[in-house]
N, C-alpha and C positions, 0 to 999 in steps of 0.2 A: 478541498475540505467540505464536508457536508454542511447544509444549512444549520442542522442541529449543533454541530461542533462550532460553526462560525458564531452562532448566537452565544454559545457557552464561553467563547474566548473574547469576543469583541462586542457583545451586547445586541447587535442587530446586523442584518444583511442589507447592503446597498449595491446596486449595479455599478461596477467600477467604470470610470471614464478615462482611465489612463493605465499604462503599465504599472506605474508606481502604486496606484490605488488597488490594483489586483494582487499586489504583494504586501499584505498588511503587516510590515515589520516596523516596529517602533525603535528598537535598539539592538545593536550587535555587540557582543562582548568578545574580548580577545581570545577566550577559550572555546569559541564556537557556539556558545549559547545565544540564541536569538529570542527576543522578547516581543510579544504582541499584546499590548495592554496587560491583562491579568495572566497571560499564558507564556510560559517559558518552553523552548523547544530545542532539542538536540538531535543530531542525525548521524547515522552510521551506514556504511556500505558493507554488504555481505557478498561473499563469493558464491559461485554456483554449487549446488548440491547434486551429486551424481544419483539421480532418481530414476530416469527412464530405463536404464539398463539393469536395474536391481530386480531381485526376485520379489514375489508377492509378500513374503514374510518380511523382507528388508524394507519394502515400501511401507508396510504397516508400521514398522518400527520408526521410520522417518516421520510419518504422520503423528505418531504418539509423541515423539520428541518435540515436534513443532507445537503440539498441544501444551507441553511444559513451558515453551517460550511464552505463549499467551497467558497461561495461568500464573506466571511469575511476575506479571506486570502489576504494580500496586494499584489499589482502587482509586487513588487520587491522580492517576496517569491514564492516558490512552495512547494507543499505538497505531501507526499507519505503516503498512507495507506497500512500497511503491516500486513498480517495475517500469523502467523507461526503455523502450525499444526504439532506436533511432539509427539514422544513416551513419555508417562507419567513417570516422575521421581517418583518411588515408595516410596522412603524415604520421599521426599517432600510431596507426596500425603498423606502418613500416618501422617506426622507432621502437615500439614496445612489444610487438608480437613476432615479427619476422626475425630470422637468424641473420647475423651480420658476418661479413667476411673476416677471417682471422689469419689467413695465409698459413695454415698449419697442415695442409694436405687434406683437410676434410671439407673444404668449401664446396666441392661438388655435391656432397651429401646434404649440406645446408641448402644449396640451391634447389635440390630435388624436394626437400622438406618444405621450403618456401612455396614451391609450385603447388604442392598438395594443400597447404594452408590457404593459398589464394583461391584455389579451385573450390574448397569448402566454403569460403567466404562468399564467392559468387553464387554458389548453390543456395545459400541462405539470403540472397538478395543484398549482400554487403551491408547487413544490419547487425548491430551489436546491442546487447541488452545489459543494463545496469540495474542492480537491485539494492534498494535502500530500506532502512527501518528508521522511522521518525517517531520519537516519543515526546509527548507534551505533558505538562503538569500545571496545575493551578496553585502551586505553592505561593504563599504571600510575598516572598522575596527571592531575589536571585541566589542568595546564599543557601536558602532552604532548597531551592530548585537544584542547585549544583549537588548538594548532598544526596538528593533523590536520584539524580542522574548517575552518580557514582554507584549507587546500589543497583540501578537498572543495568548499567554497563557490565557490572560483575555477573549479573544473572545472564545477560546475553552471551557473554564470553563463555560461561560455563555450559549453557544450553546448546549453543551452536558448535562448541568444540566436540561434543558427542556426535555431531553430524559431520565432523571433519570439514567444517565451514569456517572461514575466517571472517571476523568482524572488525571493521576498521572505522574508528570515529573520524568524521569529516571536519576539517578546520574551515575557517571562513572562506578562504580562497576556493576550496573544493566545492563548498555549497553554492557560492556565487557562480562558479563555472557551470553547475547544474542548471541554474536559472538562465545563464547566457545561452546554453545549448537549446533550452526550451524556446526562448524568444527569438533566437537568431539561427534559424535553420539554414544549412549550407555555409555557415560561418563558424562551425563548431571549433575549428582549429585556430581561430583568431582571438581567443580569449587572452586578455592581458590586463591584469589588475594588481595593484599594490595597496594592501590594506594600510600600510604606514602612511601613504600619501592621502588616502581617503578613509579616515578612521571612523566615520559615522555613516548611518544609513542614508541620510539625505544626499551624501555625495557618492555613495556606492551605487546609487541608482544610475549613475552615469554610464555603467556598463551596458545598460539597456536602452538609454535614451541619449540624444534625441532621435537617432536613426530608427529605432524600433517604433513603428506606428501601429496602434491597435484600435480596433473598434469592437465594442461589446454589444451584440444584439441579443434578443431573447433566446434564440435557438442556436447561435453559433458565435465564434470569436474570429475576427480578422486580424492577423498578425502579418503586416507587410503584404507579401504576395500569397500568403497561405491562409487556409481556413481551418478552424478547429471546432469540433463538436463534442460535447461531453454527454455521456449517457450513463444511466444506472439501471440496475435490475430491481424492480419493485416487488416481485413475488418469486420465491424460490421453491423448487420441488423439495421433497423430503430428503433426497440424496443427490449429490453432484458427482459426476465422474471426475477422476483425478486429472483428466486431460482437458478439463473445462477452461482453465486459465490459459494453457498453451494454445488452445483453439482461438481464444479471443485475440491473443498476441500475434496470430498469423494473418489477420485480416488485411492490414496495410503496413507499409514499412515503418511509419512513425506513430507510435502509440505510447500513451502514459496510462498505466493501469494502477489503480490505488484501492487498497482495502483498509478501511478504518475499523479498528477493533477497540471497543470501550468496555471495560469490566462493569458489571452491574452489582451493586451492593446486595448481599444475601437477602436482607429484608425486602428490598425492592423486587428481587428475583422471585421470591415466593408470592409476592402480591401479583406479579404477572402470571405465575402459574395458577393461582386461585382464580384470577379473572378469566383465563382461558378455560379452566375447568367449569366455571359457571356458564360460559357460553355453550360448551359442549353439553352440559346437563340440560340447558334450556332447549337445545335442539332435540334431545331425547324426549323431553316432556311434550314438545310440540308434535313430534312424530307419533308418540303414543296416543295423544289426544285425538289426532286426525284419524288414527287407526280405529279407535273406539267409535268415533262418529261414523265411520264407514263400515262398522261392524266387521272389520278385518282383524281377526285375532291370531292370524298365523304369520303375518309378516314380521320381520325383525328390523332392528335399527339399521339404517343404511351403513354400508361398509366404510364410507368416508368418515362418518361420525365415530364408528368403532375404532378406526385407525387413529383419529385425533385423540380419543380417550386413551388409547394404548401409549401414544407418544407422550402425552402429558404425565401419565403414570410413570413412564420410564425416566423422564427428566426429573420428576420429583424424587424418585428412588436414587438416581445418580447424585443428586445434590445432598440428600439426607444421609445416605449410607456410604457413598464413595467420595464425599467432600469435593464434588465437582463445582465449577463456577459457570455462571451465565454471562454471555457477552452480547452487546449490540454490535452489529457489523453492517458496513455499507460498502458495496463494490461499485466503483465508478471507472469508466474507461473514456479517455479522450483520444479521438482520432484526428489526424491531420491530413490535409489534402491540398494540392495546389490548384 
């Protein structure tokens, strides 16, 4: 979670000294809602979208549909898209993916299909990806938060169904298993937890301790025999290629990529636009003043300034005429290495 969102939910940011401090959960409810001081959080898993093999028109339609997902998030919520790329659990792979013998005369075909699936898995480094959506809200009580989550879930189901993508809410066991896989690399298949036995967060932390030893330095995290480093992108170009995310995910086998998306109130958005316009106008004035001082009456405003002016005008038009919305976004990537 970004420092901005951490301050929004918990008041301040402090360097954690233990695994438990790095997971700021105050209370877990039976329906899967987690609470962190003023913030309530719910999590969904989404299936893959067939994007790479689509035509350019179909890809554009998918991107447009994804825009409706973001636009439908209420102003009192913010969304996090999380992609976890990690080593494949071989036992779960054999149980859930491979075909099993049925002694019906087609086992030879199943064996051949399993051989192809295993070959594809080896080609991809025996890595599997899971995709999640996490929605947080600052509603004053858990009852109001649940009502908001019902609205958000209906929107997610509707928006993703148009993309032929399944959306599955995660219960407490599934969410705790995600944390277990994060902190216990190479022990992904050993998760065993019963929420009935441990009904509160203070005891659910037992799935991570005492065996999980962590040290938090300024530039990295040590988790048992592994190191983790988190990085973010501070400056973006005007456009990004649609292969940008997949390129980041191919760097090392174990990666957690997160995109935080927070809607901006319309009034605040126009203030941001006006501030950007004032900076661009100031650059024009400085350039014209310098041109007059140099008696240079033929030069034009730099292309970069003209481009900024065009982009600001385009954003203002989209918001006023096409009812578009502004978002704050933060992309972070956590890489793991032994």
